[in-house]
N, C-alpha and C positions, 0 to 999 in steps of 0.2 A: 489917592491910594498911598498909604503911609509906607515908610521904609525906603532904604537905598535900593534903587532899581538900575544902577549902573552895571556894566559888565563885570566890574570888580566884585559885586555883591553875589555873583553866581557861585555856587558850590557844585562840584561834580564828583561822581564816583562811578565805578564799574559795578553794575548789578549782575551777579551770577546767582541764579536760582533755579529751582525745579518746582513745578506745580503738579498737584495731584487732585483728581476728582474723588470725592468720598460721599457716601450716603449720609443722610442727616443724623443717624444715631450711631455713627462710627465712634469707637473709643481711641483716643490718642494713645499710642504706646508709651511705655515708661522712658524710652530713650536712654537706656543703660548700655554700658560696654562700648561706647563710641570712642574712637581714638582722640585722646587729648581732652575729653569732656569730663570735668569733675563734678559739676553741679548744674541743675536746671532750675531756672526761675520762671515765674509766670505772671503776666499782667493782662488786664482786660481793657479794651479801648472801644469807643464808638466812633466810627469814621464816616464822614460825609464827603463825597467827591463829585465834582462836576467836570465833565470832560468836554474839551473844545475841539472843533474841527470845522472844515468848510462844508457847505451843503452837499457837495459830491464826495465827501470823506477822503480828501486827498492825503491827510496824515494817516488815516487808518490804512489806506492802500499801501503806504510806504512803511508800515510797521512802526509808526511813531505814535506816541500818546502824549497828550498835553492836558493837564488837569489842575484844578485847585482843590485841595483837601483840607478839611478841618478835623480836629481830634488827633489823638495819638502823639507821638514824639517828634514827628516831622511835618507838621502842618505847614501849608504854603503851596506854592506853585511847583509842579514837577513836570519836566520835559524828559521823555525817555526816547533815546535815539539808538538805532541798531548799531552794534559794535561787534561784528563777527557772531560768535555764538552767545555773546552776552549783550547787555544793553548799557549805554551810558546814561546815567540819571543826572540831570541838571536841575538844581533846586534853587528857588528864590523865595526868601521870606517876604511875603507881601499879602495884602488883604485881597479878598475876592472882588470880582468886578470884571472889567475888560482885561484882556490878555496884556500883560506888561510889554512895553515896546521892546525891551531887551530880549524877551523870549520870542516875541513875534518875528524879530529879525532872524532868529536862528532857524525858523521854518519858512522864511520867505521864498527860498528856492523851490519849495514844494507848493506853497500856497499862492504865490504870485500876488495878484490883485484881489483875490477872493477874501471875503470876510470870515473871521474866526468867530464862531458862535457856539453856545452850549448845544451838545448833541446827545448827551446821556448823563444820568445821575445814578450814583451807586451809594447805597448805605450798607455799611459792614460792621458786624459785631466781631471783633478780633480778640482772640486769646493768644497772646504772644508768649511763646516759651523760648527763653534765651539759653543757649548752650554755652556754659562758661568753663574756661580753663581753671586750673588750680589757683592761679593768681588773680582770678576775677575777669580776665580778658574775655570779651564776648567773641565766640568763634562762629556762631551761626544763630539764626532765629527760625523757629518753626511757627508760622502763623496759621492758626486754625480759624478760618474765616467763614462766617455765615453771611451771605450777601443777598441783597435785594437790589435789582437794577432795572432801569427802563430807559428806552430811547426818549429823547425830548423832541417836541414838546409834550406829546400825549401817546407814547408808544405803550405796548403791552408789557406789564411788569413780569420779571423773571426772578426766581429765587433758587439758590443753590448753595452748596457748601464745598469748600476746597481747602487743601493744605498747601502751604507754600514754604519751602525751605530756602532761605537766602544766606549765602556766605557773608560773614562780616570780616573776620580776620583769618578764618580757617581756610584750609586748602580743599581742592576738589575731592580728595579722598574722603572727606567728611560727608560730602553729598552722597558718595557711593556707599558709605557705611550705613547711613541712616535709611537709605531707600528700602532695603529688605524689611526693616521693621514696619515701615509705613505700608508696604505692599501686603505684609502678613496681617495687618490690621484692616485690610479691605480696600485700601486706596488703589487707584490706577492712575497711570500717567495722564495728565490733563489733555483733553482734546483741543483746548484753546490755550495759546501762549500767554494770554492776558485776560483779565476780567472784562475789559471792554470788548474783547473779541466774542464773548458770549452774547453781549447785548447788541453789538453792531458787527455782524459778519463782514469780512473784508469784501469790498465791491469786486465783482467779476470784471476782468479786463480782456476776456477771451475775444478773439476776432476770427473772421474767416481766414483760412490759410491763404497766403498770397500765391500766385501762380508760379513763383520761382522757388517755392519751398523745397522741392525735391525733383530729382531726375528719375524717371521710371516710377513704377508703382509697386506697392506691396512691401514685403519685409526687406527687399534688397534695394529699396529706393536710396539714392545717393544725394547728399546735399548739393545744392546749386551754389554758384558763386554769389548769387544775390542773398541767399539765406545766411551764408557765412559772413558776408559784409554787414548785413543787417544786425546779426548777433554782436559783431565787434562794435559797431556804432552804438548799439544799446548799452553795452557794458561800459563804454567810455562816458556816455551821457550820464549813466547812473553814478559813476565814480565822481564826475564833476559835481553833480548835485549833492552827493553825500558829503563831499569835502567842503561845501559852502559853509556850514556852521563851524567847522574847525578853523577855517580861514578867518571868519569873522571874530573868533575868540583868540586868534593868533596862537593856536596850539602847535606844538612841535610837529613838523612835517605836513601840517594841513595845507599851508600855502603851496608848498612844493608839489604835493600830489594833485592839487587842483590845477596847477599850471601844467603838469605833465599830462593830465587828462585832456586839457584844452589843446595842447600840442598834438597829442595822439589823434584827436578828432580831426584837426586840420590836416595832419599828415594823411589820415585815411581818406579824406575827401580828395586829396591830390593823387594818392596811389590808385584809388579805385575810380578816378575820373572817367575812364573809358566806359564805365558801366552806368554812369549817371547823367542826368540832364543838367548840363553845366550852368544854364541860365538860372537854375534854382539852387545849385550847390555852391557856385562861386561866390555869391554874396555871403553865404554862411562862412566860407573860408575867410573872407575879409573881416567878418565880425569876430571870429575866433582869433584872428591875428590881433585885433584890438584888445580882446580880453586877455590874451597872453601878455600883451604889453602892459596892461593895467597891473597884472599880478607880478610882472617881471621886476619892476623897480623895488618893490618890497622884498621879493625873494632874493634879488641880487644883494641888497643891503644886509639881509640875514646871513647869506653865505659869506660875504666879505667880512663881516664882523667875526664870525667863527674862524675864518681862515687867518685873520690878523692875530686873534688871540692865540691860536695854535702856534703861529710863527714866533711870537714873543715868548710863549711858554717853553719853546725849544731852545731859547738862547741862554747861555750862562748868565748868572746874576750880575757878574761884573761887567757885562757888555750891554746891559739894559740901563741906560743913563737917563735920569729924569722921569717925568710923569708919562711914560710911554703908554702904559695900559690905560691910564685915566683918560688921556687924550683920544685914544682909539675908541674907548667906550662912549665918551661924550659925543663924538662925531657920528659913529655908526648907529648908536641908539636913537639920536635925533633924526637921522636919515630914515631909519626903519620906521620910526613912529609916524613921520610925515607921509611916507609912502603907504603905510598901512591905513592911515586915515583916508588917503585918496582911494584905496581899494574899497573901504567901507562905503564911501560916498557913491562909487560906481555900482557896487553890489545892491544898493538900494535904489538905483536909478532905473528909468524906463528902458534904456537901451539893453541893459543886462537881462531884465525880465523878459523882454521880447525875444532876445536870443534864446533863452531857455524854452520859450514857447515854440520857436522855430525848430529847435533841436528835438523837442518832443514830436513835432509833426514829421520831422525827418525819419525818426526811428519808427513811428507808427506806419508810415507809408513812404518808403524811400522812392525817389523819382528815378526808378531804374529804366534803363533801355532794354530792348529785347535780349541783348547778350547776357543779361543777368540770369537767364534761365540755363546757361551752360553749366556743365559739370564743374564743381568747385575744384576738384583735384587736378583737373586739366587747366583751368583758367587762371587760378590764383598764382601759380609759379610764373606765368608769363607777365603778370602785373608786377611782381617783385623784380623781374629781370629789367623792367624799365627803370626802376629806381637804381639798380646797380649800374646800368649804363651811364646814367647821369653822374653818379658818384665817380665812376671810373674816369670820365672825361674831366671832371674837376680835379681829381688827383693828378692826372697827367699834366694838366695846366700848371698845377702847383709845383710839380717836379721840374718843369722847364723854366719856371720863373727864377730870376736871380734872387739871391738872399737879400732881404730887405723888406720895406713896406709893401711892395707888390706881392711878394710871396706870403707875407703875414696875412694880407687880406684874403688871398686864395686859400690859405690854410683854414681860415675862419669859415669860408664857404664849404670846404671839405668836411669840416665838423658838422655843419648844418645838414649837408647831404647825407652824411653818415647816420645822423640821427633819424632822418626820414627813412633811410634804407632799413635801419634796425627796427623802427616801428612797423614797417611793412612786413618784415619777416616775423615779428612777434604777432602781428594781426592774423597771419595765415597759419601759425603754428597749430591751432586746433585741428586743421585739416591736413597739413603736410607732415606734422610731427617733428621728430628729432632733427632731420636735416635743416629745417627752418630754425629750430632752437640753437643748433650749433653755429649756424651762419650768423644769427643775431648776436651770439656771444662774441664771435670774432669781430664783428662790427663794433660792438661795445668797447672792445680793447682799443681799436683805432680811435673811436670817439673820446675815450678817456685820455689817451696820449695827447691828442690835440686840445682837449679840455685843459690839461695842465699848462699848455702853452698859452691859451687864451686867458686863463685865470691869472697867469703871471703878468700878462700885459696890463690887465685891469688893476691888479694889485699894485703894480709899480706906480700907476697913476695916483692911486689913493695914498700910497706911502710918500710920494713926492708932495702931495697936498698937505699931509700931516706934518712932514718935515718943515714945509714953508710956514705953516701956522705956528708950529713950535718956535721956529726961529724968530718970527715977528713978536712972539710973546717973551722973547729973551731966554728960551729954553735950549738945552743941548740937543742938537739934531743928529748926533752920531748914530744912535740906534736905528733911526728911520733910514739913514743913508746905508747902513750896513744891511738892513733887511732888503732894501731896494736892490743892492748888488747881488745878494743871495738869490733873489727872485729872478734876476736877469740870467744868472748862471743856470737856474732850474729851467727857465724857459728855453734857453739855447740847447740844453740837454734834451728837452722834449722834442724840439725840432729835429735834432740829430736822430732821435729814436723813431720818428714817424715813418721813415721808409720801410723799416722792419714791419711795422704794423700794416703798412700798405701792402707789402708782399704777402703777409699772412692772410689778409682778406681776399687776395687775388688768387689764392690757391684753387686750382680747378676742381678738386674734390669737394670743396665747400660749396661750389656753385653748380654742380652737375644736376641738381634737382630742378633748376630753372633754366639752365643754358640749353 
């Protein structure tokens, strides 16, 4: 298969479009009077696309499409991933055949060990009308598509016509402006979000309702604690899996959000432990701890690099002596690259894929104890109270400890317990509402104040290393020493502030919903 197939060869863009169903003899409107549109050009293309998926249509179930297309202006491989109300389109210029490894990796969290094979073929005659600004900038494209598609290997052939308006550089107001003209011409909003959806309907995943779904019967049925916990676990597993391709491509915030989802899952299994069979969920907590550790080294290097750059940027120019920024960039880039390579190796490994299988099984059939059938509104606050009591004990121990390494270690434990308590409050917010949200916000302030302290501890270690490396290379270490001293001052200030944050989270009115 010819062409560069490395991650660097991938191109991506955000696809924002609207689709319309039209009858075969509909007339495309003139597209006049649209904001910013000066001229409209038209080209015709013959497109052939083969779509790939697993035998059980795992990509289709997740709203993902993977295809190879020939013809038109963007021939090659296209992977479309959900991105809120839009989709991210990842493109690779490569010949047809087996799915390129670089794209297969981006859907591995969905596909796991299953084979990707052709599942549908679509032939499209497209008349593409480009809406151009006065300077020739393409604002949007209206694709008038006549499509013939069939499932592979020998499914029934379907034919239809549709219009698709895709933004190129224009804003959402252009989509709103063109829609009335299309509707007046006989179009209706499409019943399927994609062409593949017409040929391969999304598989049904409906299951019999579990016995913990509701308390009572009829219109006044109330959610059980089991249904609330199951919904939270499902949301976090979905987030983890969705962030996998972003982490693999090292996109901004991808690694961070994947790590947070991992931590939230582990925290939930601890918080809701009284409802669950521990012999089945404790091993999952251990595996989630492992995954968080895998992601942690790369994330920590990412955060530290940004923090050090910010510290240097805040310094007056005359106090930045030598190749300070260069040395920071070299060290932290190398560390992040090595840590990210380790992440990729683990994400392609058997242990990670089996963890994803186990999480799917957890969400599909949580190993609940009989108490999961209790009323959520009554049971969930009691579970959050357990996390508060643990946090309160740790804070008290930190307050009693003398200033020094012992208290530093206890403050680190306070931060970890605060994070678990915050995650617990956020998990129950859909049931409890504003009291849980306000409590989580107060805990977040405590967590942030202690985070400043812990970040200062780690930053000083890195600055000391950077200073030593610079000294051995014959460079001036003044700036690294200065930054080290400033970080020590900030850390001490954070320690001085934490009792106020502790007092704030201890306010009775914040906790009356679970006390």
